[in-house]
C-alpha positions in Angstrom: 0.0 0.0 0.0 1.2 3.5 -0.8 0.3 7.2 -0.8 1.8 9.9 -3.0 0.7 13.5 -2.5 0.2 14.8 -6.1 0.6 18.5 -5.3 4.0 18.0 -3.6 6.6 19.7 -5.8 10.1 18.2 -5.5 11.6 20.8 -7.8 15.4 20.5 -8.2 15.9 19.2 -4.7 17.4 15.8 -4.2 14.7 13.2 -4.0 15.6 10.9 -1.1 13.7 7.9 0.2 14.1 6.6 3.7 13.5 3.0 4.5 13.2 0.9 7.6 11.6 -2.4 8.7 9.8 -3.8 11.7 9.6 -7.4 12.8 12.9 -9.2 12.0 13.1 -10.8 15.4 9.6 -12.0 16.4 8.6 -15.7 16.3 5.3 -14.9 14.7 3.8 -12.5 12.2 5.1 -10.7 9.1 8.1 -8.5 8.5 7.0 -5.0 7.4 9.1 -2.4 5.5 8.2 1.2 4.9 9.6 3.8 2.5 9.0 7.5 3.0 9.8 10.7 1.1 9.5 13.6 3.5 7.2 16.6 2.8 8.0 20.2 3.6 5.8 19.8 6.6 8.3 17.9 8.8 6.6 16.3 11.7 8.1 17.4 15.1 9.6 14.8 17.4 10.7 12.2 14.9 12.9 9.5 16.4 13.6 5.7 16.4 10.1 4.2 16.7 11.3 2.0 19.6 12.2 5.1 21.7 8.7 6.6 21.3 5.7 6.0 23.6 2.9 4.1 21.9 0.7 7.2 22.1 3.3 9.5 20.6 4.1 7.0 17.9 0.5 6.7 16.9 0.2 10.5 16.5 3.3 10.7 14.4 2.2 7.8 12.3 -1.0 9.6 11.4 0.8 12.8 10.6 3.4 11.2 8.4 0.9 9.2 6.5 -1.3 12.3 5.9 1.5 14.6 4.8 4.3 12.5 3.3 4.8 10.2 0.4 5.0 6.6 1.6 4.6 2.9 0.8 4.5 -0.3 2.9 5.3 -3.9 2.1 4.4 -6.9 4.1 6.1 -10.3 3.9 4.2 -13.0 5.7 5.5 -15.8 7.9 5.3 -18.5 5.2 7.4 -16.4 2.9 9.9 -15.7 5.7 10.3 -19.4 6.1 10.8 -19.9 2.4 13.3 -17.1 1.9 14.9 -16.7 5.4 14.3 -13.6 7.5 17.2 -11.6 6.1 16.2 -12.1 2.5 12.6 -11.5 3.3 13.5 -8.2 4.8 15.5 -7.2 1.8 12.5 -8.2 -0.5 10.1 -6.2 1.7 12.4 -3.1 1.4 12.7 -3.5 -2.3 8.9 -4.0 -2.8 8.0 -0.8 -0.9 10.6 1.3 -2.6 9.5 -0.1 -6.0 5.9 0.8 -5.2 6.7 4.3 -4.0 9.3 5.1 -6.8 6.8 4.1 -9.5 4.4 6.9 -8.3 7.0 9.7 -7.9 7.7 12.3 -10.6 11.2 11.0 -11.0 13.5 8.3 -9.8 15.0 8.8 -6.3 18.5 10.2 -6.2 19.3 8.1 -3.1 17.6 5.5 -0.8 18.8 5.7 2.8 18.3 2.4 4.7 18.6 1.8 8.5 21.2 -0.7 9.3 24.4 -1.9 7.7 23.2 -3.6 4.6 21.1 -2.7 1.6 19.1 -4.8 -1.0 21.5 -3.8 -3.7 22.8 -6.9 -5.5 20.6 -9.0 -3.2 17.2 -8.4 -4.9 16.8 -8.5 -8.7 14.4 -5.6 -8.8 16.6 -3.2 -6.8 17.8 -0.4 -9.1 18.5 2.7 -7.1 21.6 4.2 -5.4 21.5 3.2 -1.8 23.3 3.9 1.5 23.0 1.9 4.7 23.2 4.0 7.9 23.6 2.3 11.3 21.3 4.1 13.7 19.7 5.9 10.8 16.3 5.8 12.5 17.7 8.3 15.0 19.5 10.7 12.7 17.8 10.7 9.3 14.2 12.1 9.4 13.0 10.0 6.4 14.3 6.8 8.0 12.7 7.8 11.3 9.4 8.3 9.6 9.7 4.9 7.8 10.5 3.3 11.2 7.4 4.7 12.7 5.1 3.7 9.9 6.5 0.2 9.7 6.2 -0.3 13.5 2.7 1.0 13.7 1.6 -1.0 10.6 3.0 -4.3 12.0 1.6 -3.6 15.5 -1.9 -3.2 14.0 -1.5 -6.5 12.1 -0.4 -8.3 15.2 -3.3 -6.9 17.3 -5.7 -8.1 14.7 -4.1 -11.5 14.6 -4.3 -11.8 18.4 -8.1 -11.8 18.2 -7.9 -15.0 16.1 -5.1 -16.6 18.2 -5.8 -15.3 21.7 -3.4 -17.6 23.7 -0.1 -16.0 22.7 -0.5 -12.4 23.9 0.4 -10.9 20.5 -1.5 -7.7 21.4 1.2 -7.2 24.1 4.3 -8.9 22.7 3.8 -8.4 19.0 5.0 -11.9 18.3 8.3 -11.6 20.2 9.4 -14.6 22.3 8.3 -13.3 25.7 7.8 -15.8 28.6 4.0 -15.6 27.9 4.4 -16.4 24.3 6.9 -19.2 24.9 4.6 -20.8 27.5 1.7 -20.7 25.0 3.8 -22.2 22.3 4.6 -25.1 24.6 1.0 -25.6 25.6 -0.8 -25.0 22.3 1.8 -25.4 19.7 2.5 -23.0 16.8 -0.1 -21.4 14.5 0.0 -20.8 10.8 1.3 -17.3 11.6 4.4 -18.6 13.4 7.8 -18.7 11.7 8.7 -22.4 11.6 12.2 -21.6 10.4 12.9 -20.0 13.9 14.3 -22.6 16.3 11.8 -22.1 19.2 8.9 -22.6 16.8 10.5 -25.6 15.2 11.0 -27.2 18.6 7.4 -26.5 19.6 6.1 -28.0 16.3 7.9 -31.3 17.2 6.2 -31.8 20.5 
C-alpha cells in the first residue's frame, strides 16, 4: 500500500527515500518495511520508533501518512520461512521502494536504509543508489518516519491476529518470544502465523 501527494513539488531538490523495517526478530507474524519521502511539513519529534511511547508513535504515524509520500510492504511468515528472514527483509524493502518510486515524478537520487546492509545486489528488482546508515532511524528524518510507519503497521496486524489466536499475547508482545508467548507455544503449539524456520517454533512443532 502507498500514498503519494500529487501536489508535492520536489523541484530540483534531491529526491531521497528513507527505508526501515519492523519485525525481524519475532517468532510470529510478518516483517513489514516502509519507505518515505518527507514533505516540507516535517513532523516534530521524529525518532527511532522503539524510543517513542505508543501514544506519541500513533500521533506521528497519522501525521506522516497524511503529509508525506510513503509505501508499505508486508512479507508473511510463510514467505519468511521460504526465503529466510534476512532475504525476506530485503525483499520487503525492495517492494515498498518499487511501489513508491513508481508513483513519484522521477527516480530517487538516493535511498537511505537503516542498518548496515542494503538490498543492492541481493534483490533482482533493486535499481537505485542506496546507502545503509547504522542508527539511521535516530538521525535521518526520512528513516525515522519509515521506522514509525513500519512499526505501527505491523503492530496493527499483530493486534488483529491476536483476536484469532488469543493464547499467545500478541497484542502485548507483537510476536516476540516473551515468557508468555513461549509458554503458550509449549501448551498450544505453533499457529500458521508462526515462523517455523525459527528454532523455538520448530521445537514446539515437534512436541
